[in-house]
C-alpha positions as CSV (number, residue, x, y, z in Angstrom):
1,X,15.3,-100.2,50.0
2,X,14.6,-102.5,47.1
3,X,18.3,-103.6,46.9
4,X,18.4,-104.4,50.6
5,X,15.3,-106.5,50.3
6,X,16.7,-108.5,47.4
7,X,20.0,-109.2,49.2
8,X,18.0,-110.5,52.2
9,X,16.0,-112.9,50.1
10,X,19.1,-114.3,48.3
11,X,20.9,-114.8,51.6
12,X,18.0,-116.6,53.1
13,X,17.8,-118.9,50.2
14,X,21.4,-119.9,50.4
15,X,21.3,-120.7,54.1
16,X,17.9,-122.2,54.5
17,X,16.8,-123.4,51.1
18,X,13.2,-124.0,50.3
19,X,12.1,-124.5,53.9
20,X,12.9,-120.9,54.6
21,X,10.7,-119.2,52.0
22,X,7.6,-118.8,54.1
23,X,9.6,-116.8,56.5
24,X,10.9,-114.7,53.6
25,X,7.3,-114.0,52.4
26,X,6.3,-112.8,55.8
27,X,9.4,-110.6,56.0
28,X,8.6,-109.1,52.6
29,X,5.0,-108.4,53.6
30,X,6.0,-106.7,56.9
31,X,8.5,-104.6,55.0
32,X,5.9,-103.5,52.4
33,X,3.4,-102.6,55.1
34,X,5.9,-100.3,56.7
35,X,7.5,-98.9,53.5
36,X,4.4,-98.0,51.5
37,X,2.8,-95.6,54.1
38,X,6.2,-94.0,54.5
39,X,6.4,-93.5,50.7
40,X,2.9,-92.1,50.5
41,X,3.7,-89.7,53.4
42,X,6.8,-88.4,51.7
43,X,4.9,-88.0,48.4
44,X,2.1,-85.9,50.1
45,X,4.7,-83.9,51.9
46,X,6.5,-83.0,48.7
47,X,3.1,-82.1,47.0
48,X,2.1,-79.9,50.0
49,X,5.5,-78.1,49.9
50,X,5.0,-77.4,46.2
51,X,1.5,-76.0,46.8
52,X,2.7,-73.9,49.7
53,X,5.5,-72.6,47.5
54,X,2.9,-71.6,44.8
55,X,0.8,-69.8,47.4
56,X,3.8,-68.0,48.7
57,X,4.8,-67.1,45.2
58,X,1.3,-65.9,44.4
59,X,1.2,-63.9,47.6
60,X,4.6,-62.4,46.8
61,X,3.4,-61.5,43.3
62,X,0.3,-59.9,44.7
63,X,2.3,-58.0,47.3
64,X,4.6,-56.8,44.5
65,X,1.8,-55.6,42.4
66,X,0.2,-53.9,45.4
67,X,3.5,-52.3,46.2
68,X,3.9,-51.0,42.7
69,X,0.3,-49.7,42.7
70,X,1.0,-47.8,46.0
71,X,4.2,-46.3,44.7
72,X,3.2,-45.3,41.1
73,X,-0.5,-44.5,41.1
74,X,-1.6,-40.9,40.8
75,X,-4.9,-41.9,42.2
76,X,-5.5,-42.4,45.9
77,X,-4.8,-46.0,47.0
78,X,-6.0,-47.4,50.4
79,X,-5.4,-50.8,51.9
80,X,-8.0,-51.5,54.7
81,X,-7.8,-54.4,57.2
82,X,-10.9,-56.6,57.1
83,X,-10.6,-57.3,60.8
84,X,-10.2,-53.8,62.2
85,X,-11.4,-51.7,59.1
86,X,-8.4,-49.5,59.8
87,X,-6.0,-48.3,57.1
88,X,-3.0,-50.6,56.7
89,X,-1.3,-48.8,53.9
90,X,-2.0,-45.5,52.1
91,X,-0.1,-44.1,49.2
92,X,1.5,-40.6,48.9
93,X,-1.3,-39.3,46.6
94,X,-3.9,-40.0,49.3
95,X,-1.8,-38.5,52.1
96,X,-1.1,-35.3,50.1
97,X,-4.8,-34.9,49.2
98,X,-6.1,-35.6,52.7
99,X,-3.5,-33.8,54.6
100,X,-2.7,-36.6,57.1
101,X,0.6,-38.1,58.1
102,X,1.2,-41.9,57.7
103,X,0.9,-42.4,61.5
104,X,-2.4,-40.4,61.7
105,X,-4.0,-42.2,58.8
106,X,-3.3,-45.7,60.3
107,X,-5.5,-44.8,63.3
108,X,-8.5,-43.9,61.0
109,X,-11.1,-46.0,59.2
110,X,-12.9,-45.2,55.9
111,X,-15.8,-44.0,58.0
112,X,-13.6,-41.1,59.2
113,X,-13.2,-39.9,55.6
114,X,-16.8,-40.1,54.5
115,X,-19.2,-37.6,56.2
116,X,-22.6,-39.0,56.8
117,X,-21.7,-42.7,56.2
118,X,-22.8,-45.0,59.1
119,X,-21.2,-48.3,60.0
120,X,-24.2,-50.4,58.9
121,X,-24.1,-48.8,55.4
122,X,-20.4,-49.4,55.1
123,X,-20.8,-53.1,56.1
124,X,-23.6,-53.5,53.5
125,X,-21.2,-52.0,50.9
126,X,-18.5,-54.5,51.8
127,X,-20.7,-57.6,52.1
128,X,-20.8,-58.6,48.4
129,X,-17.0,-58.5,48.3
130,X,-16.6,-60.7,51.3
131,X,-19.2,-63.2,50.0
132,X,-17.6,-63.3,46.6
133,X,-20.8,-62.3,44.7
134,X,-18.9,-59.2,43.4
135,X,-15.3,-58.9,42.3
136,X,-15.3,-55.1,42.2
137,X,-17.7,-52.5,43.7
138,X,-17.7,-49.0,42.3
139,X,-19.3,-46.1,44.1
140,X,-19.2,-42.3,44.0
141,X,-18.7,-40.6,47.4
142,X,-17.2,-37.6,49.1
143,X,-13.9,-37.5,51.0
144,X,-13.3,-35.2,53.9
145,X,-9.8,-33.8,54.4
146,X,-8.1,-33.2,57.7
147,X,-9.0,-29.5,57.5
148,X,-12.7,-30.3,57.1
149,X,-13.0,-29.5,53.4
150,X,-14.5,-32.1,51.1
151,X,-14.1,-33.3,47.5
152,X,-15.9,-35.8,45.2
153,X,-14.3,-39.2,44.5
154,X,-15.1,-42.3,42.5
155,X,-13.9,-45.4,44.3
156,X,-13.2,-49.0,43.1
157,X,-12.9,-51.6,45.9
158,X,-11.7,-55.2,45.6
159,X,-11.2,-57.9,48.3
160,X,-7.8,-59.5,48.7
161,X,-8.1,-62.7,50.8
162,X,-4.4,-63.6,50.4
163,X,-3.3,-61.2,53.1
164,X,-3.4,-62.2,56.8
165,X,-5.8,-60.9,57.8
166,X,-7.6,-60.3,54.5
167,X,-7.7,-56.7,53.3
168,X,-9.8,-54.4,51.0
169,X,-7.9,-52.5,48.3
170,X,-9.6,-49.3,47.3
171,X,-8.5,-46.9,44.5
172,X,-10.2,-43.5,44.6
173,X,-10.1,-41.0,41.8
174,X,-10.4,-37.3,42.6
175,X,-13.4,-36.1,40.6
176,X,-13.1,-32.4,41.4
177,X,-11.9,-31.3,38.0
178,X,-14.4,-33.6,36.2
179,X,-17.3,-32.3,38.3
180,X,-16.2,-28.7,37.7
181,X,-16.0,-29.3,33.9
182,X,-19.4,-30.9,34.0
183,X,-20.9,-28.0,35.9
184,X,-19.4,-25.6,33.4
185,X,-20.9,-27.5,30.5
186,X,-24.2,-27.6,32.3
187,X,-24.2,-23.8,32.9
188,X,-23.1,-23.3,29.3
189,X,-25.9,-25.4,28.0
190,X,-28.4,-23.5,30.2
191,X,-27.1,-20.2,28.9
192,X,-27.3,-21.5,25.3
193,X,-30.8,-22.7,25.8
194,X,-31.8,-19.4,27.4
195,X,-30.2,-17.4,24.5
196,X,-32.0,-19.7,22.0
197,X,-35.3,-19.2,23.8
198,X,-34.8,-15.4,23.8
199,X,-33.9,-15.5,20.1
200,X,-37.0,-17.6,19.3
201,X,-39.2,-15.3,21.4
202,X,-37.7,-12.2,19.7
203,X,-38.3,-13.7,16.2
204,X,-41.9,-14.6,17.1
205,X,-42.7,-11.2,18.5
206,X,-41.0,-9.4,15.6
207,X,-42.8,-11.6,13.1
208,X,-46.1,-10.6,14.6
209,X,-45.2,-7.0,14.6
210,X,-44.1,-7.1,11.0
211,X,-47.2,-9.0,9.7
212,X,-49.7,-6.3,10.8
213,X,-48.3,-3.4,8.6
214,X,-47.4,-5.9,5.9
215,X,-51.0,-7.1,5.6
216,X,-52.0,-3.4,5.2
217,X,-49.4,-3.0,2.4
218,X,-50.8,-6.1,0.6
219,X,-54.3,-5.0,1.0
220,X,-53.8,-1.5,-0.4
221,X,-51.5,-2.6,-3.2
222,X,-54.1,-5.1,-4.3
223,X,-56.7,-2.3,-4.4
224,X,-54.4,-0.3,-6.5
225,X,-53.3,-3.0,-9.0
226,X,-56.9,-4.2,-9.5
227,X,-58.2,-0.5,-9.7
228,X,-61.0,-1.3,-7.4
229,X,-61.7,2.4,-6.7
230,X,-61.3,3.5,-10.3
231,X,-58.7,3.7,-13.0
232,X,-55.2,4.9,-12.0
233,X,-54.5,6.6,-15.3
234,X,-51.2,5.0,-16.1
235,X,-50.2,1.4,-16.8
236,X,-46.9,1.9,-15.0
237,X,-48.8,2.7,-11.8
238,X,-50.6,-0.7,-12.1
239,X,-47.3,-2.5,-12.7
240,X,-45.8,-0.8,-9.6
241,X,-48.7,-1.8,-7.5
242,X,-48.4,-5.4,-8.7
243,X,-44.7,-5.4,-7.9
244,X,-45.4,-4.1,-4.4
245,X,-48.0,-6.8,-3.9
246,X,-45.7,-9.6,-5.1
247,X,-42.8,-8.3,-3.0
248,X,-45.1,-8.0,0.0
249,X,-46.4,-11.6,-0.6
250,X,-42.9,-12.9,-0.7
251,X,-41.9,-11.0,2.5
252,X,-45.0,-12.4,4.2
253,X,-44.0,-15.9,3.3
254,X,-40.5,-15.3,4.8
255,X,-42.0,-13.9,8.0
256,X,-44.4,-16.9,8.3
257,X,-41.5,-19.3,7.8
258,X,-39.4,-17.5,10.5
259,X,-42.4,-17.6,12.8
260,X,-43.0,-21.3,12.3
261,X,-39.3,-22.1,12.9
262,X,-39.3,-20.0,16.0
263,X,-42.4,-21.7,17.3
264,X,-40.9,-25.2,16.8
265,X,-37.6,-24.2,18.4
266,X,-39.3,-22.7,21.4
267,X,-41.5,-25.8,21.9
268,X,-44.7,-23.9,21.3
269,X,-45.7,-25.9,18.3
270,X,-49.0,-27.7,19.1
271,X,-50.5,-30.4,16.8
272,X,-54.2,-30.2,16.0
273,X,-54.6,-33.9,15.2
274,X,-57.5,-35.3,13.3
275,X,-58.2,-38.2,10.9
276,X,-57.0,-37.3,7.4
277,X,-57.6,-38.9,4.0
278,X,-54.1,-38.9,2.3
279,X,-55.5,-39.0,-1.2
280,X,-57.8,-36.0,-0.7
281,X,-54.9,-34.1,1.0
282,X,-52.5,-34.7,-1.9
283,X,-55.1,-33.5,-4.5
284,X,-55.7,-30.4,-2.5
285,X,-52.0,-29.6,-2.2
286,X,-51.4,-30.1,-5.9
287,X,-54.2,-27.6,-6.8
288,X,-52.8,-25.0,-4.3
289,X,-49.2,-25.4,-5.4
290,X,-49.8,-25.4,-9.2
291,X,-52.3,-22.5,-9.1
292,X,-49.7,-19.9,-8.2
293,X,-46.9,-21.2,-10.5
294,X,-46.2,-21.0,-14.2
295,X,-46.1,-24.7,-15.1
296,X,-45.7,-24.6,-18.9
297,X,-45.6,-28.2,-20.1
298,X,-45.0,-29.5,-16.6
299,X,-46.4,-33.0,-15.9
300,X,-47.6,-33.7,-12.4
301,X,-48.5,-37.3,-11.7
302,X,-49.9,-39.0,-8.6
303,X,-49.8,-42.6,-7.3
304,X,-51.9,-42.8,-4.1
305,X,-53.8,-46.1,-3.6
306,X,-57.5,-45.6,-2.8
307,X,-57.5,-48.0,0.1
308,X,-54.6,-46.3,1.9
309,X,-55.6,-45.9,5.5
310,X,-56.4,-42.6,7.1
311,X,-53.8,-41.0,9.5
312,X,-54.2,-38.9,12.6
313,X,-52.1,-35.8,11.9
314,X,-52.2,-32.0,12.0
315,X,-53.7,-31.6,8.5
316,X,-52.5,-28.0,8.0
317,X,-48.9,-28.8,8.9
318,X,-48.7,-31.9,6.7
319,X,-50.3,-29.8,3.9
320,X,-47.6,-27.2,4.5
321,X,-45.0,-30.0,4.1
322,X,-46.4,-31.2,0.8
323,X,-46.9,-27.7,-0.6
324,X,-43.3,-26.7,0.3
325,X,-42.0,-29.9,-1.4
326,X,-44.2,-29.4,-4.5
327,X,-43.3,-25.7,-4.7
328,X,-39.6,-26.6,-4.7
329,X,-40.1,-29.3,-7.3
330,X,-41.9,-26.9,-9.5
331,X,-39.4,-24.1,-9.0
332,X,-36.4,-26.2,-9.8
333,X,-37.9,-28.2,-12.7
334,X,-37.8,-26.7,-16.2
335,X,-40.6,-26.6,-18.7
336,X,-41.5,-30.0,-19.9
337,X,-40.2,-31.7,-16.8
338,X,-42.0,-34.3,-14.6
339,X,-43.1,-34.3,-11.0
340,X,-44.5,-37.3,-9.3
341,X,-46.2,-37.7,-5.9
342,X,-46.5,-41.2,-4.4
343,X,-47.8,-42.6,-1.2
344,X,-47.6,-46.2,0.2
345,X,-47.7,-48.1,3.4
346,X,-44.5,-49.8,4.4
347,X,-44.1,-53.2,6.2
348,X,-43.4,-51.2,9.4
349,X,-47.0,-49.8,9.1
350,X,-45.5,-46.3,8.5
351,X,-47.0,-44.3,5.7
352,X,-44.4,-42.9,3.2
353,X,-45.1,-39.9,0.9
354,X,-42.6,-39.1,-1.8
355,X,-42.2,-36.1,-4.1
356,X,-40.0,-36.8,-7.1
357,X,-38.9,-34.3,-9.8
358,X,-36.6,-34.3,-12.9
359,X,-35.2,-30.8,-12.1
360,X,-31.7,-29.5,-11.6
361,X,-30.9,-31.6,-8.5
362,X,-28.0,-31.1,-6.1
363,X,-24.9,-32.9,-4.9
364,X,-24.8,-35.0,-1.8
365,X,-22.6,-32.5,0.0
366,X,-25.2,-29.8,-0.7
367,X,-28.1,-31.7,1.0
368,X,-27.0,-30.8,4.6
369,X,-26.7,-27.1,3.5
370,X,-30.2,-27.2,2.1
371,X,-31.5,-28.6,5.4
372,X,-29.9,-25.9,7.5
373,X,-31.8,-22.8,8.4
374,X,-31.2,-20.0,5.8
375,X,-28.9,-22.4,4.0
376,X,-28.3,-21.5,0.4
377,X,-26.6,-23.7,-2.2
378,X,-23.9,-21.8,-4.1
379,X,-24.8,-23.0,-7.5
380,X,-25.1,-21.0,-10.7
381,X,-28.2,-23.0,-11.6
382,X,-30.0,-22.5,-8.2
383,X,-28.9,-19.0,-7.3
384,X,-31.2,-17.5,-10.0
385,X,-34.2,-18.9,-8.1
386,X,-35.6,-16.9,-5.2
387,X,-35.6,-18.6,-1.8
388,X,-34.8,-17.9,1.8
389,X,-33.5,-21.3,2.8
390,X,-36.4,-21.9,5.2
391,X,-38.4,-24.3,3.2
392,X,-36.6,-27.6,3.8
393,X,-35.6,-26.9,7.4
394,X,-39.3,-26.1,8.1
395,X,-40.4,-29.3,6.3
396,X,-37.9,-31.4,8.4
397,X,-39.1,-29.8,11.7
398,X,-42.8,-30.3,10.9
399,X,-42.2,-34.0,9.9
400,X,-40.2,-34.7,13.0
401,X,-42.8,-33.0,15.2
402,X,-45.1,-35.8,14.0
403,X,-42.5,-38.4,14.8
404,X,-41.6,-39.0,11.2
405,X,-38.3,-39.0,9.2
406,X,-37.3,-37.0,6.2
407,X,-35.0,-38.3,3.5
408,X,-33.5,-36.6,0.4
409,X,-31.9,-38.3,-2.5
410,X,-30.5,-36.1,-5.3
411,X,-27.9,-35.7,-8.0
412,X,-26.9,-32.7,-10.1
413,X,-28.8,-32.7,-13.3
414,X,-30.8,-35.8,-12.4
415,X,-33.6,-34.5,-10.2
416,X,-34.4,-34.8,-6.5
417,X,-36.5,-37.3,-4.5
418,X,-37.8,-36.2,-1.1
419,X,-39.7,-38.7,1.0
420,X,-41.1,-38.5,4.5
421,X,-42.8,-40.9,6.8
422,X,-45.8,-40.7,9.1
423,X,-45.4,-43.2,11.9
424,X,-47.5,-46.4,12.0
425,X,-48.9,-45.4,15.4
426,X,-50.7,-42.6,13.6
427,X,-52.5,-44.9,11.2
428,X,-56.2,-44.4,12.0
429,X,-57.8,-47.4,10.2
430,X,-55.8,-50.6,9.7
431,X,-55.4,-51.8,6.1
432,X,-53.4,-54.6,4.4
433,X,-49.8,-53.7,4.4
434,X,-48.2,-53.3,1.0
435,X,-44.5,-53.5,0.0
């Protein structure tokens, strides 16, 4: 068009000269007014064709993906018309599971597969997808087969506006096996809990039954060894009576430990909470623990601040924790060793109590064994010491019953440090927090 216009101007100039230029200007203006809209129209047309091609290509890609999903998915795939809510396409997995033919399924809607679901609830379910507020909606439901049987499914639904009319694409996963496995696990858990409850009840009952005759054994053996009713006539008889009393005392400790563990496991452990002075409690525990032990040259040190706040705990149970830890420290620490008891308030407001000894210690891999019920560490150094393996598990259970935490740090030949916390919510009288 530009070349034709140039030739026109040159020809006009040759024939008409300067006088003809106004006419040329008018001709150019008219030509431009006609040509420019034509050019703009052609440009928009080309752009529109390109966009349409992109849309068609996108729709073709979506249809291809949908087709592959229908053909290859092991899950049930449904394509539902937004206009009629009838099934447009259903894959083979869905047909096999439901028992319908392709012609039969196309005359149904999702409402026909879901017993108890009304039209209003279904529309409310689809509304977020139509409005674009949700890309995907996930729901657990029940599908009804052609023969009337049902099975659980988990459904993911998306909205596809590229179709004409738009469609919903739903992928349903048959949850029958998963539900069966979950039910089996639940039943197994219930059986295990029932068995554990029966075991705990049995241990508790047996412990009570054993304690009654054992107390009699302890009482009579004490009468014999102390010769309360008169001399026995032989030193060996006195030694035998003393051995009977010591053995009975040890057996009673075992039975009491079993009974405490059984109570905690059966949920029968009640806390008699009251305000307790930690410093007084520590002093009392040291006196009780040291009184029954041979502590030749053993140094026991305490570091309990006088202004440490009181705590609301079950005093007997926390004393039981401290006495157990002190007894272990004394038992596994040789003559001339050191034992230290410390207490402090952490920044978290928790109260931390620590029992540290310089005894035989244990390796890191042995700590979980020591914390297990009846766990015994297989060590030549520790096997020569008596023990049932109930001490530390009982300590852990009693600490956790108060909401606290137990921590053990130890190394072979370097001693053991056991610390436990009393939660800050049990602090009875606020005091300045120390590091």
